LUMFIDREN-54971 format. One record per residue (C-alpha): residue number from 1; residue in three letters; chain; y, x negated, z. Coordinates in steps of 0.25 Angstrom, whole numbers, plus 5000, padded with zeros to 4 digits. Example, Ala and Ser with C-alpha at 12.3 -4.5 7.8 and 13.67 -1.06 7.14 Angstrom:
BEGIN
(1, 'ALA', 'A', (4982, 4951, 5031))
(2, 'SER', 'A', (4996, 4945, 5029))
This chain:
BEGIN
(1, 'MET', 'A', (4977, 4994, 5007))
(2, 'THR', 'A', (4987, 4984, 5000))
(3, 'PRO', 'A', (4988, 4982, 4985))
(4, 'ALA', 'A', (4982, 4968, 4988))
(5, 'GLU', 'A', (4970, 4975, 4995))
(6, 'LEU', 'A', (4969, 4985, 4984))
(7, 'SER', 'A', (4969, 4974, 4974))
(8, 'ARG', 'A', (4957, 4967, 4981))
(9, 'THR', 'A', (4950, 4980, 4982))
(10, 'VAL', 'A', (4951, 4982, 4967))
(11, 'LEU', 'A', (4947, 4968, 4964))
(12, 'ARG', 'A', (4934, 4970, 4972))
(13, 'SER', 'A', (4931, 4982, 4964))
(14, 'VAL', 'A', (4932, 4974, 4951))
(15, 'ARG', 'A', (4924, 4963, 4957))
(16, 'GLY', 'A', (4913, 4973, 4961))
(17, 'ALA', 'A', (4913, 4979, 4947))
(18, 'VAL', 'A', (4911, 4965, 4941))
(19, 'GLU', 'A', (4901, 4961, 4950))
(20, 'GLU', 'A', (4893, 4974, 4948))
(21, 'GLN', 'A', (4895, 4973, 4933))
(22, 'GLU', 'A', (4903, 4985, 4931))
(23, 'LEU', 'A', (4914, 4977, 4925))
(24, 'SER', 'A', (4913, 4964, 4917))
(25, 'VAL', 'A', (4926, 4957, 4920))
(26, 'THR', 'A', (4932, 4945, 4927))
(27, 'VAL', 'A', (4937, 4950, 4940))
(28, 'PRO', 'A', (4952, 4948, 4941))
(29, 'ALA', 'A', (4958, 4939, 4951))
(30, 'ARG', 'A', (4967, 4950, 4956))
(31, 'ILE', 'A', (4970, 4965, 4953))
(32, 'VAL', 'A', (4984, 4971, 4954))
(33, 'VAL', 'A', (4986, 4984, 4960))
(34, 'GLU', 'A', (5000, 4990, 4961))
(35, 'PRO', 'A', (5008, 5003, 4963))
(36, 'PRO', 'A', (5005, 5013, 4952))
(37, 'PRO', 'A', (5016, 5015, 4942))
(38, 'ARG', 'A', (5019, 5030, 4946))
(39, 'PRO', 'A', (5016, 5039, 4958))
(40, 'GLY', 'A', (5003, 5047, 4959))
(41, 'CYS', 'A', (4994, 5035, 4954))
(42, 'GLY', 'A', (4990, 5030, 4968))
(43, 'ASP', 'A', (4995, 5019, 4976))
(44, 'TYR', 'A', (4991, 5007, 4968))
(45, 'ALA', 'A', (4986, 5005, 4953))
(46, 'SER', 'A', (4978, 4994, 4946))
(47, 'ASN', 'A', (4976, 4991, 4931))
(48, 'VAL', 'A', (4964, 4982, 4934))
(49, 'ALA', 'A', (4955, 4991, 4926))
(50, 'LEU', 'A', (4963, 4989, 4914))
(51, 'GLN', 'A', (4963, 4974, 4916))
(52, 'LEU', 'A', (4948, 4974, 4917))
(53, 'ALA', 'A', (4945, 4984, 4905))
(54, 'GLY', 'A', (4947, 4974, 4894))
(55, 'PRO', 'A', (4938, 4963, 4900))
(56, 'ALA', 'A', (4928, 4973, 4905))
(57, 'GLY', 'A', (4927, 4979, 4891))
(58, 'ARG', 'A', (4928, 4993, 4897))
(59, 'PRO', 'A', (4939, 5004, 4897))
(60, 'ALA', 'A', (4949, 5002, 4908))
(61, 'ARG', 'A', (4946, 5016, 4914))
(62, 'GLU', 'A', (4932, 5013, 4915))
(63, 'VAL', 'A', (4935, 5000, 4922))
(64, 'ALA', 'A', (4944, 5008, 4931))
(65, 'GLU', 'A', (4933, 5018, 4934))
(66, 'ILE', 'A', (4924, 5006, 4938))
(67, 'LEU', 'A', (4934, 5001, 4948))
(68, 'ARG', 'A', (4938, 5015, 4953))
(69, 'ARG', 'A', (4924, 5018, 4957))
(70, 'ARG', 'A', (4923, 5004, 4965))
(71, 'LEU', 'A', (4936, 5006, 4971))
(72, 'ASP', 'A', (4934, 5021, 4975))
(73, 'GLY', 'A', (4933, 5022, 4990))
(74, 'SER', 'A', (4938, 5008, 4993))
(75, 'ALA', 'A', (4944, 5006, 5007))
(76, 'GLY', 'A', (4959, 5010, 5006))
(77, 'ILE', 'A', (4958, 5017, 4993))
(78, 'ALA', 'A', (4958, 5032, 4992))
(79, 'ARG', 'A', (4958, 5034, 4977))
(80, 'VAL', 'A', (4956, 5026, 4964))
(81, 'GLU', 'A', (4960, 5033, 4951))
(82, 'ILE', 'A', (4960, 5028, 4937))
(83, 'ALA', 'A', (4973, 5031, 4929))
(84, 'GLY', 'A', (4977, 5029, 4915))
(85, 'PRO', 'A', (4970, 5019, 4907))
(86, 'GLY', 'A', (4963, 5013, 4919))
(87, 'PHE', 'A', (4972, 5011, 4930))
(88, 'LEU', 'A', (4967, 5012, 4944))
(89, 'ASN', 'A', (4975, 5019, 4954))
(90, 'PHE', 'A', (4973, 5018, 4969))
(91, 'THR', 'A', (4977, 5027, 4980))
(92, 'LEU', 'A', (4975, 5021, 4994))
(93, 'GLY', 'A', (4969, 5027, 5006))
(94, 'ASP', 'A', (4977, 5034, 5017))
(95, 'GLY', 'A', (4976, 5022, 5026))
(96, 'ALA', 'A', (4982, 5013, 5016))
(97, 'LEU', 'A', (4997, 5014, 5021))
(98, 'VAL', 'A', (4992, 5012, 5036))
(99, 'ALA', 'A', (4984, 5000, 5032))
(100, 'LEU', 'A', (4996, 4994, 5024))
(101, 'VAL', 'A', (5006, 4996, 5035))
(102, 'ARG', 'A', (4996, 4990, 5045))
(103, 'GLU', 'A', (4994, 4978, 5036))
(104, 'VAL', 'A', (5009, 4975, 5034))
(105, 'LEU', 'A', (5012, 4976, 5049))
(106, 'ALA', 'A', (5000, 4967, 5052))
(107, 'GLN', 'A', (5005, 4957, 5042))
(108, 'GLY', 'A', (5019, 4958, 5046))
(109, 'ASP', 'A', (5027, 4946, 5040))
(110, 'GLY', 'A', (5014, 4942, 5033))
(111, 'TYR', 'A', (5014, 4954, 5024))
(112, 'GLY', 'A', (5015, 4950, 5010))
(113, 'GLY', 'A', (5008, 4937, 5010))
(114, 'PRO', 'A', (5002, 4926, 5018))
(115, 'SER', 'A', (5015, 4920, 5023))
(116, 'ALA', 'A', (5025, 4932, 5022))
(117, 'GLY', 'A', (5035, 4931, 5033))
(118, 'GLN', 'A', (5031, 4917, 5038))
(119, 'SER', 'A', (5043, 4910, 5031))
(120, 'PRO', 'A', (5052, 4919, 5023))
(121, 'GLY', 'A', (5061, 4923, 5035))
(122, 'ALA', 'A', (5069, 4911, 5033))
(123, 'PRO', 'A', (5083, 4912, 5026))
(124, 'GLY', 'A', (5084, 4907, 5012))
(125, 'PRO', 'A', (5089, 4893, 5008))
(126, 'VAL', 'A', (5103, 4889, 5008))
(127, 'ALA', 'A', (5110, 4886, 4995))
(128, 'GLY', 'A', (5106, 4873, 4989))
(129, 'SER', 'A', (5093, 4871, 4997))
(130, 'VAL', 'A', (5085, 4873, 4984))
(131, 'GLY', 'A', (5089, 4870, 4970))
(132, 'GLY', 'A', (5094, 4880, 4960))
(133, 'GLY', 'A', (5103, 4892, 4961))
(134, 'ALA', 'A', (5104, 4903, 4971))
(135, 'ARG', 'A', (5093, 4912, 4965))
(136, 'GLU', 'A', (5084, 4900, 4963))
(137, 'VAL', 'A', (5085, 4896, 4977))
(138, 'VAL', 'A', (5082, 4909, 4983))
(139, 'VAL', 'A', (5071, 4913, 4973))
(140, 'ALA', 'A', (5064, 4900, 4975))
(141, 'GLU', 'A', (5064, 4901, 4990))
(142, 'VAL', 'A', (5059, 4916, 4990))
(143, 'LEU', 'A', (5048, 4913, 4979))
(144, 'ALA', 'A', (5043, 4902, 4989))
(145, 'ARG', 'A', (5042, 4912, 5000))
(146, 'ILE', 'A', (5035, 4922, 4991))
(147, 'ASP', 'A', (5025, 4911, 4986))
(148, 'ALA', 'A', (5022, 4908, 5001))
(149, 'VAL', 'A', (5020, 4923, 5004))
(150, 'ALA', 'A', (5012, 4925, 4992))
(151, 'GLY', 'A', (5003, 4913, 4995))
(152, 'VAL', 'A', (5007, 4905, 4983))
(153, 'VAL', 'A', (5002, 4891, 4987))
(154, 'GLY', 'A', (5010, 4879, 4984))
(155, 'GLY', 'A', (5023, 4886, 4979))
(156, 'ARG', 'A', (5028, 4887, 4965))
(157, 'GLU', 'A', (5033, 4876, 4956))
(158, 'ALA', 'A', (5048, 4877, 4951))
(159, 'ASP', 'A', (5044, 4884, 4938))
(160, 'GLY', 'A', (5037, 4895, 4946))
(161, 'HIS', 'A', (5051, 4900, 4949))
(162, 'PRO', 'A', (5057, 4911, 4941))
(163, 'VAL', 'A', (5069, 4908, 4931))
(164, 'LEU', 'A', (5081, 4915, 4938))
(165, 'VAL', 'A', (5094, 4920, 4933))
(166, 'PRO', 'A', (5104, 4912, 4942))
(167, 'ALA', 'A', (5112, 4918, 4953))
(168, 'PRO', 'A', (5127, 4919, 4950))
(169, 'TYR', 'A', (5130, 4911, 4964))
(170, 'ASP', 'A', (5124, 4900, 4972))
(171, 'LEU', 'A', (5116, 4904, 4985))
(172, 'ALA', 'A', (5127, 4900, 4995))
(173, 'THR', 'A', (5137, 4909, 4987))
(174, 'LEU', 'A', (5128, 4921, 4987))
(175, 'ILE', 'A', (5124, 4919, 5002))
(176, 'ALA', 'A', (5139, 4918, 5006))
(177, 'ARG', 'A', (5142, 4931, 4997))
(178, 'LEU', 'A', (5130, 4940, 5001))
(179, 'GLY', 'A', (5123, 4934, 5013))
(180, 'SER', 'A', (5109, 4927, 5012))
(181, 'ASP', 'A', (5101, 4940, 5011))
(182, 'GLU', 'A', (5109, 4947, 5000))
(183, 'ALA', 'A', (5110, 4934, 4992))
(184, 'ARG', 'A', (5095, 4932, 4993))
(185, 'TRP', 'A', (5092, 4946, 4989))
(186, 'VAL', 'A', (5102, 4946, 4977))
(187, 'LEU', 'A', (5095, 4933, 4972))
(188, 'LEU', 'A', (5081, 4938, 4974))
(189, 'ARG', 'A', (5082, 4952, 4969))
(190, 'PRO', 'A', (5083, 4950, 4954))
(191, 'ALA', 'A', (5072, 4946, 4945))
(192, 'ALA', 'A', (5072, 4932, 4940))
(193, 'HIS', 'A', (5078, 4936, 4927))
(194, 'ASP', 'A', (5089, 4945, 4933))
(195, 'ALA', 'A', (5103, 4941, 4937))
(196, 'VAL', 'A', (5107, 4940, 4951))
(197, 'ARG', 'A', (5117, 4951, 4955))
(198, 'VAL', 'A', (5126, 4947, 4966))
(199, 'PRO', 'A', (5133, 4958, 4974))
(200, 'GLU', 'A', (5147, 4956, 4979))
(201, 'ARG', 'A', (5142, 4957, 4993))
(202, 'PRO', 'A', (5130, 4962, 5000))
(203, 'VAL', 'A', (5130, 4977, 5003))
(204, 'GLN', 'A', (5123, 4982, 5016))
(205, 'ARG', 'A', (5118, 4995, 5011))
(206, 'GLU', 'A', (5105, 4999, 5004))
(207, 'SER', 'A', (5110, 4999, 4990))
(208, 'ASN', 'A', (5108, 4984, 4992))
(209, 'PRO', 'A', (5093, 4982, 4991))
(210, 'ARG', 'A', (5093, 4970, 5000))
(211, 'PHE', 'A', (5100, 4978, 5011))
(212, 'GLN', 'A', (5090, 4989, 5009))
(213, 'VAL', 'A', (5078, 4980, 5011))
(214, 'GLN', 'A', (5084, 4974, 5024))
(215, 'TYR', 'A', (5088, 4988, 5029))
(216, 'ALA', 'A', (5074, 4993, 5027))
(217, 'TYR', 'A', (5069, 4982, 5035))
(218, 'ALA', 'A', (5079, 4984, 5046))
(219, 'ARG', 'A', (5076, 4999, 5046))
(220, 'VAL', 'A', (5062, 4996, 5049))
(221, 'ARG', 'A', (5065, 4988, 5061))
(222, 'ALA', 'A', (5075, 4999, 5066))
(223, 'LEU', 'A', (5063, 5009, 5065))
(224, 'VAL', 'A', (5054, 5000, 5073))
(225, 'ARG', 'A', (5065, 4998, 5083))
(226, 'ASN', 'A', (5068, 5013, 5084))
(227, 'ALA', 'A', (5053, 5016, 5085))
(228, 'ASP', 'A', (5052, 5006, 5097))
(229, 'ASP', 'A', (5063, 5014, 5103))
(230, 'LEU', 'A', (5056, 5027, 5101))
(231, 'GLY', 'A', (5043, 5021, 5107))
(232, 'PHE', 'A', (5034, 5019, 5095))
(233, 'VAL', 'A', (5029, 5009, 5086))
(234, 'SER', 'A', (5023, 5008, 5072))
(235, 'GLU', 'A', (5008, 5011, 5069))
(236, 'PRO', 'A', (5003, 5012, 5055))
(237, 'GLY', 'A', (4998, 5026, 5051))
(238, 'ASP', 'A', (5001, 5039, 5043))
(239, 'VAL', 'A', (5016, 5039, 5040))
(240, 'GLY', 'A', (5016, 5053, 5035))
(241, 'LEU', 'A', (5023, 5058, 5022))
(242, 'ALA', 'A', (5035, 5066, 5028))
(243, 'PRO', 'A', (5046, 5065, 5038))
(244, 'THR', 'A', (5041, 5068, 5052))
(245, 'LEU', 'A', (5052, 5076, 5059))
(246, 'GLY', 'A', (5046, 5085, 5069))
(247, 'GLY', 'A', (5034, 5088, 5061))
(248, 'ALA', 'A', (5042, 5094, 5049))
(249, 'THR', 'A', (5046, 5088, 5036))
(250, 'PRO', 'A', (5061, 5090, 5034))
(251, 'ALA', 'A', (5067, 5091, 5020))
(252, 'VAL', 'A', (5074, 5078, 5017))
(253, 'PRO', 'A', (5086, 5080, 5008))
(254, 'PRO', 'A', (5087, 5069, 4997))
(255, 'THR', 'A', (5099, 5061, 4994))
(256, 'SER', 'A', (5101, 5060, 4979))
(257, 'THR', 'A', (5104, 5047, 4973))
(258, 'ALA', 'A', (5104, 5040, 4959))
(259, 'ALA', 'A', (5090, 5035, 4962))
(260, 'GLY', 'A', (5084, 5048, 4967))
(261, 'ALA', 'A', (5083, 5057, 4980))
(262, 'ILE', 'A', (5080, 5049, 4993))
(263, 'PRO', 'A', (5076, 5056, 5005))
(264, 'ALA', 'A', (5087, 5057, 5016))
(265, 'ALA', 'A', (5085, 5049, 5029))
(266, 'PRO', 'A', (5078, 5057, 5040))
(267, 'PRO', 'A', (5086, 5061, 5052))
(268, 'ALA', 'A', (5091, 5050, 5060))
(269, 'THR', 'A', (5084, 5045, 5072))
(270, 'ALA', 'A', (5088, 5034, 5082))
(271, 'VAL', 'A', (5087, 5022, 5073))
(272, 'ASP', 'A', (5094, 5009, 5075))
(273, 'GLY', 'A', (5100, 4998, 5067))
(274, 'ALA', 'A', (5096, 4999, 5053))
(275, 'SER', 'A', (5096, 5014, 5051))
(276, 'SER', 'A', (5107, 5023, 5053))
(277, 'ALA', 'A', (5120, 5017, 5049))
(278, 'VAL', 'A', (5115, 5010, 5037))
(279, 'ARG', 'A', (5105, 5020, 5033))
(280, 'THR', 'A', (5114, 5032, 5033))
(281, 'GLY', 'A', (5125, 5025, 5024))
(282, 'ALA', 'A', (5117, 5015, 5016))
(283, 'ARG', 'A', (5103, 5020, 5013))
(284, 'ARG', 'A', (5102, 5027, 5000))
(285, 'GLN', 'A', (5094, 5025, 4987))
(286, 'SER', 'A', (5101, 5016, 4977))
(287, 'PRO', 'A', (5098, 5016, 4962))
(288, 'ARG', 'A', (5099, 5001, 4962))
(289, 'HIS', 'A', (5085, 4999, 4966))
(290, 'SER', 'A', (5076, 4992, 4957))
(291, 'ALA', 'A', (5065, 4989, 4967))
(292, 'THR', 'A', (5051, 4993, 4963))
(293, 'VAL', 'A', (5049, 5005, 4971))
(294, 'PRO', 'A', (5034, 5010, 4969))
(295, 'PRO', 'A', (5033, 5023, 4960))
(296, 'ALA', 'A', (5028, 5031, 4971))
(297, 'LEU', 'A', (5043, 5032, 4976))
(298, 'SER', 'A', (5047, 5040, 4964))
(299, 'ALA', 'A', (5051, 5051, 4974))
(300, 'PRO', 'A', (5056, 5049, 4988))
(301, 'SER', 'A', (5045, 5056, 4996))
(302, 'ALA', 'A', (5037, 5052, 5008))
(303, 'PRO', 'A', (5024, 5050, 5000))
(304, 'SER', 'A', (5030, 5042, 4989))
(305, 'SER', 'A', (5039, 5034, 4998))
(306, 'LEU', 'A', (5027, 5030, 5007))
(307, 'GLN', 'A', (5018, 5026, 4995))
(308, 'ALA', 'A', (5029, 5018, 4989))
(309, 'LEU', 'A', (5032, 5011, 5003))
(310, 'ARG', 'A', (5017, 5008, 5005))
(311, 'THR', 'A', (5016, 5002, 4991))
(312, 'LEU', 'A', (5028, 4993, 4993))
(313, 'LEU', 'A', (5022, 4988, 5006))
(314, 'ALA', 'A', (5009, 4986, 5001))
(315, 'THR', 'A', (5013, 4979, 4988))
(316, 'TYR', 'A', (5023, 4969, 4995))
(317, 'PRO', 'A', (5012, 4958, 4996))
(318, 'SER', 'A', (5010, 4959, 4981))
(319, 'VAL', 'A', (5025, 4959, 4978))
(320, 'ILE', 'A', (5025, 4945, 4985))
(321, 'GLU', 'A', (5014, 4940, 4976))
(322, 'VAL', 'A', (5020, 4945, 4963))
(323, 'ALA', 'A', (5034, 4939, 4967))
(324, 'ALA', 'A', (5027, 4926, 4969))
(325, 'ARG', 'A', (5019, 4927, 4956))
(326, 'LEU', 'A', (5031, 4931, 4948))
(327, 'ARG', 'A', (5041, 4923, 4955))
(328, 'ALA', 'A', (5049, 4935, 4958))
(329, 'PRO', 'A', (5055, 4937, 4972))
(330, 'ASP', 'A', (5063, 4949, 4967))
(331, 'ARG', 'A', (5049, 4956, 4967))
(332, 'VAL', 'A', (5050, 4955, 4983))
(333, 'VAL', 'A', (5065, 4959, 4983))
(334, 'ARG', 'A', (5062, 4972, 4975))
(335, 'HIS', 'A', (5050, 4975, 4983))
(336, 'LEU', 'A', (5058, 4975, 4996))
(337, 'GLU', 'A', (5068, 4984, 4990))
(338, 'ALA', 'A', (5058, 4994, 4986))
(339, 'THR', 'A', (5051, 4993, 4999))
(340, 'ALA', 'A', (5065, 4996, 5007))
(341, 'GLU', 'A', (5068, 5007, 4998))
(342, 'VAL', 'A', (5055, 5014, 4999))
(343, 'PHE', 'A', (5054, 5012, 5014))
(344, 'PHE', 'A', (5067, 5019, 5016))
(345, 'ARG', 'A', (5062, 5031, 5007))
(346, 'TRP', 'A', (5050, 5032, 5015))
(347, 'HIS', 'A', (5057, 5030, 5028))
(348, 'ASP', 'A', (5067, 5041, 5025))
(349, 'VAL', 'A', (5056, 5051, 5022))
(350, 'CYS', 'A', (5047, 5047, 5033))
(351, 'PRO', 'A', (5055, 5042, 5045))
(352, 'PRO', 'A', (5047, 5032, 5054))
(353, 'LEU', 'A', (5055, 5037, 5067))
(354, 'PRO', 'A', (5054, 5050, 5074))
(355, 'VAL', 'A', (5066, 5059, 5071))
(356, 'GLY', 'A', (5074, 5067, 5082))
(357, 'GLU', 'A', (5065, 5071, 5093))
(358, 'GLN', 'A', (5052, 5068, 5086))
(359, 'LYS', 'A', (5042, 5059, 5094))
(360, 'PRO', 'A', (5036, 5047, 5087))
(361, 'LEU', 'A', (5023, 5050, 5079))
(362, 'ALA', 'A', (5012, 5043, 5073))
(363, 'VAL', 'A', (5019, 5044, 5059))
(364, 'HIS', 'A', (5031, 5037, 5065))
(365, 'ARG', 'A', (5023, 5026, 5069))
(366, 'ALA', 'A', (5016, 5025, 5056))
(367, 'ARG', 'A', (5030, 5026, 5048))
(368, 'LEU', 'A', (5036, 5015, 5057))
(369, 'ALA', 'A', (5024, 5006, 5054))
(370, 'LEU', 'A', (5026, 5008, 5039))
(371, 'ALA', 'A', (5041, 5005, 5041))
(372, 'GLU', 'A', (5037, 4992, 5048))
(373, 'ALA', 'A', (5028, 4989, 5037))
(374, 'SER', 'A', (5039, 4991, 5027))
(375, 'GLY', 'A', (5048, 4982, 5036))
(376, 'THR', 'A', (5038, 4971, 5035))
(377, 'VAL', 'A', (5038, 4971, 5020))
(378, 'LEU', 'A', (5053, 4971, 5020))
(379, 'ALA', 'A', (5054, 4960, 5030))
(380, 'ASN', 'A', (5044, 4951, 5023))
(381, 'GLY', 'A', (5050, 4953, 5010))
(382, 'LEU', 'A', (5064, 4950, 5015))
(383, 'ARG', 'A', (5060, 4937, 5022))
(384, 'LEU', 'A', (5052, 4933, 5010))
(385, 'LEU', 'A', (5065, 4934, 5002))
(386, 'GLY', 'A', (5073, 4926, 5013))
(387, 'ILE', 'A', (5081, 4939, 5017))
(388, 'SER', 'A', (5083, 4944, 5031))
(389, 'ALA', 'A', (5075, 4956, 5036))
(390, 'PRO', 'A', (5085, 4961, 5047))
(391, 'ALA', 'A', (5080, 4970, 5058))
(392, 'HIS', 'A', (5094, 4977, 5059))
(393, 'LEU', 'A', (5104, 4980, 5049))
């Protein structure tokens, strides 16, 4: 169940309560569900009961209890709990991740919106093709793509674009200095009111958020190629919560950094291209990240990494909608950064490929499917930003 599906389910419960006169309120046009603010509060949360309490003339927890009873037992929802003054916390059923992975893989380039992936693959415009400075040119182009993906009809007027802090260089100069991908990332990453920080040169290591996102996608493609060499393909299923090394769960020593302990990579297997050379020398946690990683990732464990990755994949379509509504392409950039970081954390604890002499198991096929779904979100987001999604790095 995706956040959009959960939102519609909650909306139906409100509508049912109104129709059966349990609540006397105007049914809202939409209901927001989002990841809870801290671990241990389920998969998603909503403050709909607090919003309806005033118009209904009833305490928020009473409204929440009416909705909880109606939602209890709904398909895809394992548990509904009331927290605090009247928040509804939702825990999804065991099949939620499998259903999500199937949906992402089935939609492919279309995941994220009705037209995702149909046109965003083209490179960005050359300098001077649109009026304004470098940042205005790139942001306007990407917002047009986001609008198309989000289903905004007729585009936006000029006053619908954000007021941006100008970039210190023109677009041609930035591209000549950094290359097209890095130039676009540098221009799109800051919020509208933040200044653009231009590096001296692009750095091809994972302390560079743009590289980490592209590398995560390249890593997914390498996993798929190597799985093919080993004679198996992906199949959504139970991904397990611990490394599978000959049936035992090995102790994985952490690497201490400024941002916390990160599980070391599992023993190497025969992985091509986007793995060994870069990964051994470059992949490490960096405190520079300001991407919004779900709170469930407070500890680098298999369950927390898996929950965080599921949340990031499921909320990608809503991030596109929010980026369109707030005129904020940086929301997409930061979502991709968080997805890449969480993907690597999960991947390092739960390797998708067999290790050593181990034969491919169902859990490897399931993990490969989750990796492919992660790659789909990364590739769709990169194309939306007009940035390449390389299969090899």
